[in-house]
C-alpha positions, 0 to 999 in steps of 0.5 A: 430802782433803775439806776440803783441796779446800775449802780450795783453793776458799775461798782461790781464791775469795778471790783471784779476788773480792775477797780481794786488794785489786784494782780497776777504775780508779785505782793498783788498776785493771786497767792494774795487775792484772800487777803483783799477778797475773802471768797477767793479763798473758799473752797469751790474756787476755779479754775481746776484740774479736770482728771478724766479718769475720776469724772463722773458720767451723767447721762442726764446733762442736756446738749448745750444749744447757744441761740442768737450766737450766729446773729449778734445783731447789728449794732457794733460790740465794745472791745476793752482793754481792762489792764487784766484781759480784753474783754469784748461785751455781748447783747443779750440776744445771745443766750443758751439752753440746756441748763438749769436756767435761761442764762443770756450773755454779757460778755466774753474774754481771754487767758494767755501766757507768754511767747514761748510758753505752751501754757497759758489756760486756766483749766487743765485736763490730765493737768496739761494746759492748752495754749489760751482760754476763751470765757464766755460768760452768761447770768441767770436773766429767769431769776436776776435783773443784772450781772451783778445781781446775779453775780453773788448766787448759787449758780447765778451765772454760767461761764463757758470754758474754750481751751484754745490750741496752736493749728496750722491755719488763721482762724477766722473768728478769732481774728475779729476780736485780734485785729483790733488789738492795737487800737486798745494797746493799753489799760482802759482803751476801748473800740468798737468791732461790728458784730460776728457769728460769736459760735464759730468761737466755739469748737465744731462739736459742742456734745463733749463737755464737763460741768462743775460747781465753781467760781469767778477766776478774778477777784471777788472770785465768787462762788456762783459759776456753773462751768462749762468746759468743752472737750474739744478744743478751738484752734488759732494760728502761733501767729495770732497766739503771738499777737495776743501774747504781744500787743496788749499793756496792763497799763496805761503806758508800755511800761507791763506787757499783759501776759500769764494772765492765768490763774493756777488750778485751785483744789477740788476739794468734795466737789463732783466733775460730771462728764457729758459723755463716756471717757475713752479707756485711755487715761494717756497725756498728749505727750505720753500718746505722741511718745507712744506713737513715734515708738510704734513707728520706730518699732514699726520701721525696725520691723520692716528693715529686719523684714527686708534684711531676712528677704534680701537674704533669702533671695542670695540664697536661692539664687545661690542655689539655682545657680549651682544646680546650673553648674552641676546639670550642664552637660557633659562634653567627650572629648 
């Protein structure tokens, strides 16, 4: 029985992560996935564009609590280039609470764009993508014996989606992964990574998140995922992002750089996206907020300039009046 489970696990991993030929672009690209993987054409696919003015606040969503993330044991973790992404194995001692079942961790992986492009994430918020996205994959260990068994069952998997943006400083937690990329430059290469605090890969605040039912974002696209996408973002430096964009190849030889490994947002159809928090009234995008801020700043500067010019004019008039008073009130000397 154990041997059968292991065999199924290998078959599923091969199908989902490179055993069958699929790509993100070209004749085997994502627009052609449903021809080989029918699940990819169904109506509850991921990722999605999260429109914050259309989500439903759910006060019964429990706070998400990662356990064991800060101490993933003493054994090295396997880091692998599977030709589609960089993937880090995780021990089952890592698990989540705050979900309907106990979900134990299996692996994490990244999605990113290409150098010079601001897009790289799979999920979008208000039609705005971020530079990259981290996925931490878990399976329902209360109900199923393995990842492969859970992967085809409704809510058999729970995936955390962390949007990543560029910040000013290097992120030490992500460096535990990125510093080893040169060891797995080509497809099917792997290396060992010392255990580290996985919790630090997540945003510092976990209370604000979106929740919906969706799918794996790669073939076979099983619609078995309970998604949690955090509103707050993690940050890495520009140098770290470029290391991710420029180091790996999707082939056994340096012929095709591994970039733009993200799936386009899929139709939401009749699904509801729930939020653990009440949305702010503003529905402006980051770009619109930036433009608004610049406009307000320019307006304030113009107002200050106008006040300065008026004050200067008044001061000159007051000084002129004082001189006139002094002149007209000077004593008259008799001849």
